[in-house]
C-alpha positions in Angstrom: -20.4 -215.3 6.9 -17.8 -214.2 4.4 -17.3 -215.9 1.0 -13.7 -216.9 1.9 -14.8 -218.9 5.1 -16.4 -222.2 5.6 -18.1 -224.1 8.5 -16.1 -226.5 10.6 -18.0 -229.6 11.3 -17.6 -231.3 14.7 -15.6 -234.1 13.0 -13.3 -231.5 11.4 -12.8 -229.8 14.7 -12.0 -233.0 16.4 -9.4 -233.9 13.7 -7.7 -230.5 14.1 -7.6 -230.9 17.9 -6.1 -234.4 17.4 -3.5 -233.1 15.0 -2.5 -230.4 17.4 -2.2 -233.0 20.2 -0.1 -235.2 17.9 2.3 -232.3 17.1 2.7 -231.6 20.8 3.5 -235.2 21.5 6.0 -235.3 18.6 7.7 -232.2 20.0 8.0 -233.8 23.5 9.3 -237.0 22.0 12.0 -235.1 20.1 13.0 -233.3 23.3 13.2 -236.6 25.2 15.2 -238.3 22.5 17.6 -235.4 22.3 17.9 -235.4 26.1 18.7 -239.2 26.2 21.3 -238.9 23.5 23.0 -235.8 25.0 23.1 -237.5 28.4 24.6 -240.6 26.8 27.3 -238.5 25.1 28.1 -236.5 28.2 28.5 -239.6 30.4 31.1 -241.2 28.0 34.1 -239.6 29.8 32.8 -240.7 33.2 32.4 -244.3 32.0 35.9 -244.2 30.5 37.4 -243.1 33.8 35.4 -245.5 35.9 37.0 -248.7 37.0 36.4 -251.7 34.7 33.4 -253.6 36.0 30.9 -255.9 34.4 28.1 -253.9 33.0 24.6 -255.1 32.0 23.4 -254.3 28.5 21.2 -251.2 28.4 18.4 -250.7 25.9 19.3 -248.6 22.9 18.6 -244.9 23.0 16.8 -243.0 20.2 19.0 -240.7 18.3 17.7 -237.8 16.2 21.0 -235.8 16.2 21.7 -234.6 12.6 25.4 -234.5 13.2 25.5 -238.1 14.1 23.3 -239.0 11.2 25.4 -237.1 8.7 28.5 -238.9 9.9 26.8 -242.3 9.5 25.2 -241.6 6.1 28.4 -240.2 4.6 30.8 -242.7 6.1 32.9 -240.1 7.9 35.2 -242.3 10.0 37.0 -239.3 11.6 33.8 -237.8 12.8 32.5 -241.1 14.0 35.7 -241.7 16.0 35.0 -238.4 17.7 31.3 -239.1 18.3 32.0 -242.7 19.5 35.3 -242.6 21.5 36.7 -245.7 23.2 34.5 -247.0 26.0 31.4 -245.6 24.5 28.6 -247.7 22.9 27.0 -247.3 19.5 23.8 -249.1 20.6 21.4 -246.5 19.1 18.2 -246.4 17.2 18.2 -243.7 14.5 15.0 -241.9 13.7 15.6 -240.1 10.4 14.4 -236.5 10.0 12.1 -235.6 7.2 10.9 -238.1 4.6 7.7 -238.3 2.6 4.4 -237.1 4.1 1.5 -239.5 4.2 -2.0 -239.7 5.8 -2.1 -242.2 8.7 -5.2 -243.6 10.3 -5.2 -242.8 14.0 -8.4 -244.5 15.1 -12.0 -243.2 15.7 -12.2 -242.3 12.0 -9.5 -239.7 12.2 -6.5 -239.2 10.0 -3.3 -237.4 10.6 -0.6 -236.1 8.2 2.8 -237.5 9.4 6.3 -238.1 8.0 6.8 -241.6 6.7 9.9 -242.7 8.6 11.6 -246.0 9.1 13.7 -246.6 12.2 17.2 -247.9 11.6 20.5 -248.3 13.4 24.1 -247.1 12.8 25.0 -250.7 11.8 22.2 -250.8 9.2 23.3 -247.5 7.7 27.0 -248.4 7.4 26.5 -252.0 6.4 24.0 -251.1 3.6 26.4 -248.5 2.2 29.6 -250.5 2.4 31.3 -248.3 5.0 33.4 -251.2 6.3 35.8 -249.2 8.6 32.8 -247.3 10.1 31.0 -250.6 10.6 34.1 -252.1 12.4 34.2 -249.1 14.7 30.6 -249.4 15.6 31.0 -253.1 16.4 34.0 -252.4 18.6 31.8 -249.9 20.5 29.3 -252.6 21.3 26.5 -252.0 18.8 23.8 -254.7 19.0 24.5 -256.7 15.9 21.0 -258.3 15.7 19.0 -255.2 16.5 16.1 -254.9 14.0 13.9 -251.8 14.8 12.3 -251.9 11.3 12.1 -255.6 11.1 15.4 -256.3 9.4 18.9 -256.8 10.7 22.1 -255.1 9.5 23.0 -258.4 7.9 19.9 -258.4 5.8 20.8 -254.8 4.8 24.3 -255.7 3.7 23.2 -258.7 1.7 20.3 -256.8 0.0 22.8 -254.0 -1.0 25.5 -256.4 -2.1 28.2 -255.5 0.4 30.3 -258.6 0.9 33.0 -257.1 3.1 30.3 -255.8 5.5 28.5 -259.1 5.4 31.7 -261.0 6.3 32.5 -258.5 9.1 29.0 -258.9 10.6 29.2 -262.7 10.5 32.7 -262.7 12.1 31.2 -260.6 15.0 28.4 -263.1 15.5 25.5 -262.0 13.3 22.8 -264.6 13.0 23.1 -266.0 9.4 19.5 -267.3 9.8 17.8 -264.2 11.3 14.3 -263.7 10.0 12.7 -260.4 9.1 9.2 -259.4 9.8 8.4 -260.4 6.2 9.9 -263.9 6.9 13.1 -263.5 4.9 16.5 -264.9 5.9 19.7 -263.2 4.6 20.1 -265.7 1.8 16.7 -264.8 0.5 17.9 -261.2 0.2 20.7 -262.2 -2.2 18.7 -261.4 -5.3 21.2 -259.8 -7.8 24.4 -261.1 -9.5 26.5 -258.8 -7.3 25.3 -260.5 -4.1 27.1 -263.8 -4.9 30.0 -263.2 -2.4 27.5 -262.4 0.3 25.8 -265.7 -0.3 29.1 -267.5 -0.1 29.9 -265.9 3.3 26.5 -266.7 4.6 26.8 -270.4 3.7 30.3 -270.6 5.2 28.8 -269.2 8.5 26.0 -271.7 8.7 23.1 -270.2 6.7 20.4 -272.8 6.1 20.3 -273.9 2.5 16.8 -275.2 3.0 15.5 -272.2 4.9 11.9 -271.2 3.9 10.3 -267.8 3.7 7.2 -267.5 5.9 4.6 -266.3 3.3 5.7 -267.9 0.0 7.6 -270.9 1.5 10.5 -270.2 -0.9 13.9 -271.7 -0.4 17.1 -269.7 -1.4 17.2 -271.8 -4.6 13.7 -270.5 -5.4 15.0 -266.9 -4.9 18.0 -267.6 -7.2 15.9 -269.2 -9.9 13.2 -266.5 -9.8 15.9 -263.8 -10.2 17.8 -265.6 -13.0 21.0 -266.1 -11.0 23.0 -269.0 -12.5 26.1 -268.5 -10.2 23.9 -268.5 -7.1 22.0 -271.5 -8.4 25.2 -273.4 -9.0 26.5 -272.5 -5.5 23.3 -273.6 -3.8 23.2 -276.9 -5.7 26.8 -277.6 -4.6 25.5 -277.1 -1.0 22.9 -279.8 -1.7 19.9 -277.6 -2.1 16.7 -279.6 -2.8 16.0 -279.2 -6.6 12.3 -280.1 -6.6 11.0 -278.5 -3.4 7.6 -276.8 -4.0 6.6 -273.5 -2.5 3.0 -272.5 -1.4 2.0 -271.9 -5.1 3.3 -275.4 -6.1 6.3 -273.9 -7.9 9.7 -275.8 -7.9 12.8 -273.7 -8.6 12.5 -274.8 -12.3 8.9 -273.6 -12.5 9.9 -270.4 -10.7 12.7 -269.7 -13.3 10.4 -270.3 -16.2 7.5 -268.3 -14.8 9.3 -265.0 -14.4 8.9 -262.2 -17.0 12.2 -261.8 -18.8 13.7 -259.0 -20.8 15.8 -259.7 -23.8 19.0 -259.2 -22.0 17.9 -261.6 -19.2 17.0 -264.6 -21.5 20.5 -266.1 -21.3 20.7 -265.9 -17.5 17.4 -267.7 -17.1 18.4 -270.3 -19.6 21.6 -271.1 -17.7 19.6 -271.4 -14.5 17.2 -273.9 -16.1 20.2 -275.8 -17.6 21.8 -276.2 -14.1 18.5 -277.3 -12.5 17.8 -279.9 -15.2 21.4 -281.1 -14.9 20.8 -281.6 -11.2 17.7 -283.7 -11.9 14.8 -281.2 -11.8 11.5 -282.7 -13.0 10.4 -281.2 -16.3 6.8 -282.4 -15.8 6.1 -280.7 -12.4 3.1 -278.4 -12.5 1.9 -275.6 -10.2 -1.5 -275.3 -8.6 -3.1 -274.3 -12.0 -1.3 -277.2 -13.7 1.1 -274.9 -15.6 4.2 -276.9 -16.6 7.6 -275.3 -17.1 6.9 -275.4 -20.8 3.7 -273.5 -20.5 5.6 -270.8 -18.5 8.6 -270.7 -20.8 6.2 -270.2 -23.8 4.3 -267.5 -22.0 7.5 -265.6 -21.3 8.9 -266.3 -24.8 12.3 -267.7 -24.0 13.2 -269.9 -27.0 16.3 -271.4 -25.6 14.5 -272.6 -22.5 11.7 -274.0 -24.7 14.3 -276.0 -26.7 15.9 -277.2 -23.5 12.7 -278.4 -22.0 11.6 -280.2 -25.2 15.0 -281.9 -25.3 14.5 -283.1 -21.8 11.1 -284.7 -22.6 8.6 -281.9 -21.9 5.1 -282.8 -23.2 4.2 -280.4 -26.0 0.4 -280.9 -25.8 -0.2 -281.0 -22.0 -3.2 -278.9 -21.1 -3.3 -276.5 -18.1 -6.3 -275.9 -15.9 -7.9 -273.6 -18.4 -7.5 -276.1 -21.2 -4.7 -274.3 -23.0 -1.5 -276.0 -24.4 1.9 -274.3 -24.7 1.1 -273.2 -28.3 -1.8 -271.1 -27.0 0.6 -269.4 -24.5 3.1 -268.3 -27.1 0.6 -267.1 -29.7 -1.0 -264.9 -27.1 2.2 -263.0 -26.5 3.8 -262.8 -29.9 2.8 -259.2 -30.5 4.6 -258.2 -27.2 7.6 -260.4 -27.6 8.7 -259.9 -31.2 12.3 -259.2 -30.1 12.4 -262.6 -28.3 12.0 -264.4 -31.6 8.7 -266.2 -30.9 8.9 -267.9 -34.3 11.6 -270.1 -32.9 9.2 -271.3 -30.2 6.3 -271.9 -32.6 8.6 -273.8 -34.9 10.0 -276.0 -32.1 6.5 -276.8 -30.8 5.3 -277.8 -34.3 8.3 -279.9 -34.9 7.6 -281.8 -31.7 4.1 -282.5 -32.6 2.1 -279.6 -31.2 -1.6 -279.2 -31.9 -2.2 -276.6 -34.7 -4.6 -273.7 -34.7 -8.1 -274.4 -36.0 -8.1 -273.1 -39.6 -11.1 -270.9 -39.0 -9.2 -269.0 -36.3 -6.2 -268.2 -38.5 -7.5 -264.7 -39.4 -7.6 -263.9 -35.6 -4.1 -265.2 -35.1 -3.0 -263.2 -38.2 -4.4 -260.1 -36.6 -2.6 -260.5 -33.3 0.7 -261.8 -34.7 1.1 -259.9 -38.0 4.0 -258.0 -36.4 6.0 -261.2 -36.5 5.8 -262.4 -40.1 8.1 -265.4 -39.5 5.7 -266.7 -36.8 2.9 -266.5 -39.4 5.1 -268.2 -41.9 5.8 -271.2 -39.6 2.2 -271.5 -38.6 0.8 -271.5 -42.2 3.4 -274.0 -43.4 1.9 -276.5 -41.1 -1.2 -276.8 -43.4 -1.5 -278.5 -46.8 -3.8 -275.8 -48.1 -5.1 -272.4 -47.0 -8.5 -270.7 -47.6 -7.4 -267.1 -47.9 -10.3 -264.7 -47.8 -10.8 -260.9 -47.5 -10.8 -261.4 -43.7 -7.1 -262.2 -44.0 -6.4 -259.0 -45.8 -8.3 -257.0 -43.2 -6.5 -258.7 -40.3 -3.1 -257.4 -41.3 -2.5 -253.9 -39.9 -1.4 -251.2 -42.4 1.9 -250.8 -40.5 2.7 -254.5 -40.7 1.7 -254.7 -44.3 3.9 -251.7 -45.3 6.9 -253.1 -43.4 6.5 -256.7 -44.7 4.7 -256.1 -48.0 6.4 -258.8 -50.1 5.7 -261.5 -47.4 2.0 -260.6 -47.0 1.5 -260.3 -50.8 2.8 -263.9 -51.1 0.0 -265.0 -48.7 -2.8 -263.0 -50.3 -1.8 -264.4 -53.7 -2.9 -267.8 -52.5 -6.6 -266.8 -52.9 -6.2 -267.8 -56.6 -3.2 -270.2 -56.4 -2.8 -273.6 -54.6 0.2 -274.5 -52.5 3.2 -275.6 -54.6 4.1 -279.3 -55.0 7.3 -278.9 -53.0 5.3 -277.8 -49.9 2.7 -280.5 -50.4 5.5 -283.1 -50.4 6.9 -281.6 -47.2 3.5 -281.6 -45.6 2.9 -285.3 -46.5 6.3 -286.3 -45.0 5.7 -284.2 -41.8 2.2 -285.8 -41.4 3.8 -289.3 -41.7 6.4 -288.4 -39.1 4.0 -286.6 -36.8 5.7 -286.0 -33.4 8.9 -287.7 -34.5 10.1 -285.3 -37.2 12.6 -283.6 -34.8 14.3 -286.9 -34.2 14.1 -288.5 -37.7 15.0 -285.7 -40.1 18.4 -285.0 -38.6 19.3 -288.7 -39.2 18.2 -288.8 -42.8 20.9 -288.9 -45.5 19.7 -285.7 -47.2 21.3 -282.3 -48.0 21.2 -279.8 -45.1 19.0 -277.4 -47.0 16.3 -280.1 -47.5 16.5 -281.1 -43.8 16.0 -277.4 -42.9 13.1 -277.1 -45.3 11.4 -280.1 -43.7 11.9 -278.5 -40.2 10.1 -275.4 -41.3 13.1 -273.1 -41.8 12.1 -269.5 -42.6 12.1 -268.2 -46.2 10.2 -265.0 -45.6 7.5 -265.9 -48.1 4.7 -268.4 -48.5 4.5 -270.6 -51.6 
């Protein structure tokens, strides 16, 4: 046996024979599809000339014709008028050519390398790309409006891709506003971006169920709007009497869902507005999920300071423990190093002013190590203690990068190894201890200068004294 050859096992030979058989079947399938489509196109003229009689609906034909597909994907109305003349039907299933290759299990322990393709229809293609005139032509040619070869209808496609005119056109022609995909989604659940608002409006005007649930998560459209931080959608659904405190399979209400989503800096305001609308509609700020996470736990974990302030203003309990025994303060301190741009110091300050539990003093070096990138967070935390036992562990906990960037601040901390806290701070601490849990209510009402009020409420000074 030569060095460039290898032995084929019986299993390998069977696999090769199976692949050859699959290729032959694919070739026959393409020939049949081409035959069906060509026959369909050739019979159009005869159907046009035939006397008008009632015709029964025929099953859609599979189309692999590249010319037809190019016209659909480019929105070429002139070409489509030629391909689909009057009297013809556009009731086709499109099988795209090419695609990504993937290994597919074919049974008996064999695998075959096939193209990853998803069946679609002319309506799906045009509706998802906003080709309204082409979509209208196809509907006039009798395309099946609720056909879903890949598990979704054309209406789902237009909503997901934020095409309001196509959505409206499909609904006018009788598309089911409550059609369900294989994944259990109704069209309203597909309106997940700000640009899909008009689609949502049309769906509701044409009878979409505001209380429709997804099959797996049991989410309502209001859950979908809240999870995606869509204040305009949230307002729309609430005006259509959406249930504000419905729970899904994970025990999340729309308010919990909004608070639980990871949020980028540019998304913080959107999610805040959603929570504002939900609370204004009567959402329960104390509702917890299956792991007893409250909205406040979730808002702290995702470091949205405006939502934290809003929840606290509406009576959220600052020291409620979740299933693992952690309070909201634990959640924010665990993410400070990842969320510096979210201003986590605002959250820590708000929690302390509302009477949050403090960090055990012996654990302060560990907190310092993980939060040293946010010196203002450290400042607020340390100002909640009357005295500090600063040791060498504190110095070692601060990374060289953080120390270099905020040298003056950390030097003010390390200097406390030989110096007690100042009298001004001790007076503040004494008053805060006396007003424990009420300081956020009492201090604003005191007849004191603003700078003293801010000092009592742990305003930042960028040094420790």
